VEXDREN-2710 file (C-alpha; in Angstrom, 1 decimal):
% VEXDREN-2710
k/r/px/py/pz
1/UNK/19.7/-22.5/5.2
2/UNK/17.8/-20.9/8.5
3/UNK/14.0/-20.9/7.1
4/UNK/13.1/-22.6/10.3
5/UNK/11.4/-20.6/13.3
6/UNK/9.8/-21.4/16.7
7/UNK/9.8/-23.0/19.8
8/UNK/6.6/-25.1/20.2
9/UNK/5.5/-23.9/16.9
10/UNK/7.9/-25.0/14.1
11/UNK/7.3/-23.1/10.6
12/UNK/9.8/-24.1/7.6
13/UNK/9.2/-21.8/4.3
14/UNK/10.5/-23.3/0.9
15/UNK/11.0/-22.7/-2.0
16/UNK/12.0/-20.1/-4.5
17/UNK/10.6/-17.0/-6.5
18/UNK/10.7/-18.9/-9.7
19/UNK/10.7/-22.3/-8.9
20/UNK/7.8/-24.5/-9.8
21/UNK/6.2/-23.7/-6.2
22/UNK/6.5/-22.3/-2.9
23/UNK/5.2/-23.3/0.4
24/UNK/5.6/-23.9/3.9
25/UNK/5.6/-27.0/6.6
26/UNK/4.1/-26.2/10.2
27/UNK/4.7/-28.6/13.0
28/UNK/2.9/-28.2/16.8
29/UNK/-0.4/-27.0/15.4
30/UNK/-3.2/-27.7/18.2
31/UNK/-5.0/-31.1/16.5
32/UNK/-8.6/-30.8/15.9
33/UNK/-9.1/-27.3/14.4
34/UNK/-10.6/-26.7/11.8
35/UNK/-9.2/-24.2/9.0
36/UNK/-11.7/-22.0/7.0
37/UNK/-10.4/-22.3/3.7
38/UNK/-12.7/-19.8/2.4
39/UNK/-11.3/-17.1/4.9
40/UNK/-7.7/-18.1/4.3
41/UNK/-7.5/-17.2/0.8
42/UNK/-9.1/-14.0/1.4
43/UNK/-6.3/-13.4/3.6
44/UNK/-3.8/-14.4/1.2
45/UNK/-5.8/-12.1/-1.7
46/UNK/-4.6/-9.6/0.4
47/UNK/-0.8/-10.0/-0.1
48/UNK/-1.2/-11.3/-3.7
49/UNK/0.6/-9.5/-6.5
50/UNK/-0.4/-8.2/-9.9
51/UNK/-4.0/-6.5/-9.3
52/UNK/-3.2/-2.7/-8.8
53/UNK/-0.6/0.1/-10.7
54/UNK/0.5/0.1/-7.0
55/UNK/2.1/-3.5/-7.2
56/UNK/4.0/-5.8/-9.0
57/UNK/2.3/-6.4/-12.4
58/UNK/3.1/-10.2/-11.8
59/UNK/-0.1/-11.8/-11.6
60/UNK/-0.2/-15.0/-8.9
61/UNK/-3.7/-16.8/-8.1
62/UNK/-1.9/-17.8/-4.5
63/UNK/-4.1/-20.7/-4.3
64/UNK/-2.8/-22.6/-1.4
65/UNK/-3.0/-26.8/-1.6
66/UNK/-3.0/-28.6/1.5
67/UNK/-0.6/-31.9/1.2
68/UNK/-0.8/-32.9/4.6
69/UNK/-1.8/-32.3/8.1
70/UNK/-5.7/-32.2/7.4
71/UNK/-8.1/-34.7/8.1
72/UNK/-11.9/-34.3/7.3
73/UNK/-10.9/-30.3/7.2
74/UNK/-9.2/-30.2/10.8
75/UNK/-5.6/-30.4/11.8
76/UNK/-4.8/-33.6/13.0
77/UNK/-1.2/-33.7/15.1
78/UNK/0.7/-34.4/12.0
79/UNK/3.1/-31.5/10.4
80/UNK/0.9/-29.2/8.2
81/UNK/2.2/-28.8/4.3
82/UNK/0.7/-26.1/2.1
83/UNK/2.2/-25.2/-1.3
84/UNK/1.6/-22.7/-3.9
85/UNK/2.5/-23.1/-7.4
86/UNK/4.4/-20.4/-9.2
87/UNK/2.2/-19.7/-12.8
88/UNK/3.6/-16.1/-13.5
89/UNK/7.2/-16.3/-13.9
90/UNK/10.0/-14.5/-16.3
91/UNK/13.4/-15.6/-15.5
92/UNK/15.2/-14.8/-18.4
93/UNK/14.5/-10.9/-16.9
94/UNK/17.1/-11.5/-14.3
95/UNK/19.8/-13.4/-16.6
96/UNK/22.5/-10.7/-15.6
97/UNK/22.2/-10.6/-12.0
98/UNK/24.2/-13.5/-11.1
99/UNK/27.4/-11.3/-12.3
100/UNK/25.9/-7.9/-11.9
101/UNK/24.2/-7.5/-8.3
102/UNK/21.6/-5.3/-7.8
103/UNK/22.6/-2.6/-5.1
104/UNK/20.3/-2.9/-2.0
105/UNK/19.1/-6.5/-2.5
106/UNK/21.1/-9.9/-1.5
107/UNK/22.4/-10.6/-4.9
108/UNK/25.9/-10.4/-4.1
109/UNK/25.6/-11.8/-0.3
110/UNK/24.0/-14.8/-1.5
111/UNK/26.9/-15.1/-4.3
112/UNK/29.5/-15.0/-1.9
113/UNK/27.8/-17.3/0.6
114/UNK/26.8/-20.2/-1.6
115/UNK/29.8/-19.6/-4.5
116/UNK/27.6/-18.5/-7.3
117/UNK/25.3/-21.4/-6.7
118/UNK/22.2/-19.5/-5.6
119/UNK/19.1/-19.0/-7.6
120/UNK/18.9/-15.7/-8.8
121/UNK/15.9/-15.5/-10.6
122/UNK/13.4/-13.4/-8.9
123/UNK/15.5/-13.0/-5.9
124/UNK/15.6/-16.4/-5.3
125/UNK/14.7/-17.5/-1.9
126/UNK/15.2/-13.6/-0.8
127/UNK/12.2/-12.8/-2.6
128/UNK/9.1/-11.4/-0.9
129/UNK/7.3/-13.7/-3.1
130/UNK/8.6/-16.0/0.2
131/UNK/6.1/-13.9/2.4
132/UNK/3.2/-16.0/0.7
133/UNK/4.3/-19.2/2.5
134/UNK/4.7/-17.1/5.3
135/UNK/0.8/-15.9/5.2
136/UNK/-0.2/-19.6/5.0
137/UNK/1.1/-20.2/8.2
138/UNK/0.2/-16.8/9.8
139/UNK/-3.2/-16.9/8.6
140/UNK/-3.9/-20.2/10.2
141/UNK/-2.8/-18.6/13.3
142/UNK/-5.2/-15.5/13.3
143/UNK/-7.7/-17.8/12.8
144/UNK/-6.5/-19.9/16.2
145/UNK/-6.2/-16.7/17.8
146/UNK/-10.1/-15.3/17.1
147/UNK/-11.2/-18.2/18.6
148/UNK/-8.8/-17.4/21.6
149/UNK/-10.4/-14.0/21.6
150/UNK/-7.4/-12.4/20.5
151/UNK/-6.9/-10.2/17.2
152/UNK/-4.4/-8.9/15.3
153/UNK/-4.4/-6.2/12.8
154/UNK/-2.3/-3.8/11.4
155/UNK/-2.5/-0.5/9.0
156/UNK/-0.1/1.7/7.0
157/UNK/1.5/4.1/9.5
158/UNK/3.6/5.9/6.8
159/UNK/4.4/6.1/2.8
160/UNK/7.2/8.0/2.5
161/UNK/6.6/11.5/4.1
162/UNK/2.9/10.8/4.5
163/UNK/1.4/9.7/7.5
164/UNK/-1.6/8.2/8.5
165/UNK/-3.7/8.5/12.1
166/UNK/-1.7/6.3/14.3
167/UNK/-3.8/3.8/16.6
168/UNK/-4.8/4.5/20.2
169/UNK/-2.4/2.7/21.8
170/UNK/-4.8/2.1/24.9
171/UNK/-8.3/1.9/23.4
172/UNK/-7.5/0.1/20.3
173/UNK/-10.7/-2.1/19.6
174/UNK/-10.7/-5.6/17.7
175/UNK/-13.8/-3.8/15.9
176/UNK/-11.4/-1.4/14.7
177/UNK/-8.4/-3.7/13.3
178/UNK/-11.2/-6.0/11.5
179/UNK/-12.4/-2.9/9.6
180/UNK/-9.0/-1.5/8.6
181/UNK/-8.5/-5.4/7.2
182/UNK/-11.3/-5.1/5.3
183/UNK/-10.0/-2.3/3.4
184/UNK/-8.0/-2.4/0.0
185/UNK/-6.2/0.3/1.0
186/UNK/-5.3/-0.4/4.6
187/UNK/-5.1/2.9/6.8
188/UNK/-6.9/4.6/9.6
189/UNK/-7.5/7.6/7.9
190/UNK/-9.2/7.0/4.3
191/UNK/-8.6/10.8/3.2
192/UNK/-5.0/10.0/3.5
193/UNK/-4.9/7.4/1.2
194/UNK/-5.0/9.4/-2.2
195/UNK/-1.8/11.1/-0.4
196/UNK/-0.1/8.1/0.0
197/UNK/-1.4/6.6/-3.8
198/UNK/0.0/9.7/-5.0
199/UNK/3.5/9.6/-3.7
200/UNK/3.9/5.6/-4.4
201/UNK/2.7/6.6/-8.3
202/UNK/5.1/9.5/-8.6
203/UNK/8.0/7.1/-7.5
204/UNK/7.3/4.6/-10.2
205/UNK/6.6/7.2/-13.1
206/UNK/10.2/8.1/-11.9
207/UNK/11.4/4.7/-12.3
208/UNK/12.0/4.8/-8.4
209/UNK/10.6/2.9/-5.3
210/UNK/9.5/4.3/-1.8
211/UNK/9.2/2.6/1.8
212/UNK/7.3/3.1/4.7
213/UNK/6.2/1.8/8.2
214/UNK/3.4/-1.0/9.5
215/UNK/1.8/-0.6/12.6
216/UNK/0.5/-3.6/14.2
217/UNK/-1.4/-3.8/17.2
218/UNK/-2.8/-7.3/18.9
219/UNK/-5.2/-7.3/21.2
220/UNK/-7.1/-9.8/23.9
221/UNK/-3.1/-11.2/24.6
222/UNK/-3.7/-12.8/28.3
223/UNK/-1.5/-11.0/31.2
224/UNK/1.5/-13.0/31.4
225/UNK/1.9/-14.2/27.8
226/UNK/5.6/-14.3/27.0
227/UNK/8.9/-14.9/28.9
228/UNK/12.0/-12.9/30.2
229/UNK/15.1/-12.3/28.1
230/UNK/15.8/-14.6/25.1
231/UNK/11.9/-15.8/24.9
232/UNK/10.4/-12.5/25.6
233/UNK/7.6/-11.2/23.2
234/UNK/9.6/-8.6/22.0
235/UNK/12.4/-11.3/21.0
236/UNK/10.2/-13.6/19.4
237/UNK/8.5/-10.6/17.8
238/UNK/11.5/-9.2/16.5
239/UNK/12.8/-12.0/15.3
240/UNK/10.2/-13.2/13.4
241/UNK/9.8/-9.1/11.8
242/UNK/13.1/-9.0/10.5
243/UNK/12.5/-11.9/8.6
244/UNK/10.3/-9.9/6.6
245/UNK/12.4/-9.1/3.5
246/UNK/13.2/-5.0/3.7
247/UNK/12.4/-4.6/7.1
248/UNK/15.0/-2.6/8.6
249/UNK/13.6/-1.1/11.9
250/UNK/11.5/-2.6/14.6
251/UNK/10.2/-1.0/17.9
252/UNK/7.2/-1.4/20.5
253/UNK/5.0/1.1/22.0
254/UNK/6.8/4.5/21.9
255/UNK/10.0/3.0/20.9
256/UNK/12.9/4.8/20.0
257/UNK/10.9/7.8/21.3
258/UNK/11.6/6.6/24.6
259/UNK/15.2/7.7/24.8
260/UNK/14.1/11.4/24.7
261/UNK/11.3/11.0/27.7
262/UNK/12.1/10.8/31.3
263/UNK/11.2/8.0/33.5
264/UNK/7.7/10.1/34.8
265/UNK/6.9/10.5/31.1
266/UNK/7.7/6.5/29.7
267/UNK/6.6/4.6/32.6
268/UNK/2.9/3.6/32.4
269/UNK/1.0/4.4/35.3
270/UNK/-1.5/1.6/36.6
271/UNK/-5.2/2.4/37.2
272/UNK/-8.3/-0.2/37.6
273/UNK/-10.4/-0.2/34.3
274/UNK/-13.3/-2.8/33.7
275/UNK/-12.4/-4.3/36.8
276/UNK/-9.0/-5.2/35.8
277/UNK/-5.5/-3.4/36.0
278/UNK/-4.4/-1.6/33.3
279/UNK/-2.3/1.4/32.4
280/UNK/-3.4/5.1/31.9
281/UNK/-0.9/5.1/28.7
282/UNK/0.7/2.2/26.6
283/UNK/4.4/3.4/26.0
284/UNK/5.7/0.1/26.2
285/UNK/3.6/-1.6/24.0
286/UNK/1.8/-3.8/26.2
287/UNK/5.4/-5.7/27.0
288/UNK/6.9/-5.3/30.5
289/UNK/9.9/-7.7/31.2
290/UNK/9.1/-9.7/28.0
291/UNK/5.8/-10.6/29.3
292/UNK/2.3/-9.3/28.1
293/UNK/0.9/-6.5/30.5
294/UNK/-2.7/-6.7/29.6
295/UNK/-2.5/-3.5/27.0
296/UNK/-2.7/-3.7/23.2
297/UNK/0.7/-5.5/22.1
298/UNK/2.0/-2.2/20.0
299/UNK/4.7/-2.8/17.0
300/UNK/5.9/-0.5/14.5
301/UNK/8.1/-2.5/11.1
302/UNK/10.1/0.3/8.9
303/UNK/10.4/-1.2/5.4
304/UNK/13.0/0.0/2.6
305/UNK/12.4/1.1/-0.5
306/UNK/12.2/-1.5/-3.3
307/UNK/15.8/-2.5/-4.3
308/UNK/14.7/-3.3/-7.9
309/UNK/14.2/0.0/-9.7
310/UNK/14.6/1.1/-13.2
311/UNK/16.9/4.1/-12.9
312/UNK/20.2/2.7/-13.9
313/UNK/22.6/2.3/-10.8
314/UNK/26.3/1.7/-9.8
315/UNK/27.5/-1.8/-9.4
316/UNK/30.1/-4.1/-10.8
317/UNK/30.7/-7.4/-12.4
318/UNK/31.9/-10.0/-10.3
319/UNK/33.3/-12.2/-13.5
320/UNK/35.6/-9.1/-14.6
321/UNK/35.7/-7.5/-11.2
322/UNK/35.1/-3.8/-12.7
323/UNK/32.6/-1.3/-12.5
324/UNK/29.4/-1.7/-14.5
325/UNK/26.1/0.0/-15.0
326/UNK/23.0/-1.9/-13.8
327/UNK/19.4/-1.2/-15.3
328/UNK/17.2/-3.8/-13.6
329/UNK/14.3/-5.7/-15.6
330/UNK/11.7/-7.1/-14.6
331/UNK/8.2/-6.5/-12.5
332/UNK/8.9/-4.8/-9.0
333/UNK/6.3/-2.9/-6.7
334/UNK/7.1/0.8/-6.5
335/UNK/6.0/0.4/-3.0
336/UNK/6.1/-2.9/-1.1
337/UNK/4.4/-1.6/2.4
338/UNK/1.0/-2.2/1.0
339/UNK/1.0/-5.7/0.0
340/UNK/3.4/-6.3/3.3
341/UNK/0.6/-5.6/5.9
342/UNK/-0.6/-8.8/5.8
343/UNK/2.5/-10.1/6.2
344/UNK/3.3/-8.5/9.4
345/UNK/0.1/-9.3/10.9
346/UNK/1.0/-13.2/9.9
347/UNK/4.4/-12.7/11.1
348/UNK/2.8/-11.1/14.7
349/UNK/0.3/-13.8/14.9
350/UNK/2.9/-16.5/14.7
351/UNK/5.5/-14.9/17.4
352/UNK/1.8/-14.5/19.6
353/UNK/0.6/-18.4/19.2
354/UNK/4.3/-19.8/19.7
355/UNK/4.0/-17.7/22.7
356/UNK/0.7/-19.3/23.8
357/UNK/2.0/-22.8/22.9
END
């Protein structure tokens, strides 16, 4: 199973949604870095379930236990392994999914690939639960980047058809990113939060779900970070972001909007500002030729609505090979976007740290 990422920084995610635990092994971390475990705990809490009517009611503490890789609280050069114990599983809710796959989920594709030996409970290894160990590694990466003057932060850009104020892609600051990270509902414009919440609750009441877009920025990345072609920053970031469950689209800067521009509009003119080479616009998202140009890195990820919904759907019985109606049970987010904000930050931080190493 291809659950390993990275070149210099190797990340291996293990576990299933309802297994005894989930975790991550990270190889290649700089030795001698002291991890702020309290700060890491606060970061993991932003993703943790069971704290809001806008999220799944499954309650998990998501407290990380480090098995190896630390000595006196600092990285020691050996691979770092952290685990989170699963404590609130209800596997019986998924008993019928091995035979009747959920539309929009990986139940069917996993059953075909592994000949029915996959773990279907809670989505198994395909579950969004596996983003918790991703956040262990990403939370550490964020701390390492911060020590180097690099800040990564994200906000909810859109829920269904409700949109937040986009980042100022030229002037976004580390202070702004940190301010949004401290909010319980991470948006730039607090006045829009209630409309987003209403859209989520309306879908939940109808037994349905909604998707959205997360916009992420990184500031302070040195000019020249990255490589052309296969190891370009866009390639690294897209690969990591598409590993996050439910991500169906990734764009940088103006993204697909560039297709309707002319070169004279899409190009980012150079200028000298604060004794440094900068650009007056940032349509290319801070990346040219796969290499950072000194402007904020700007990337957006589009999330599809949660596939597990209460509305009865059309499916099939794999054992009988006939059409069948499916009613999904269990505990699921009516919108995963809120809890996915720190996941996107973690993914971006890991890709950037790998490039820097």
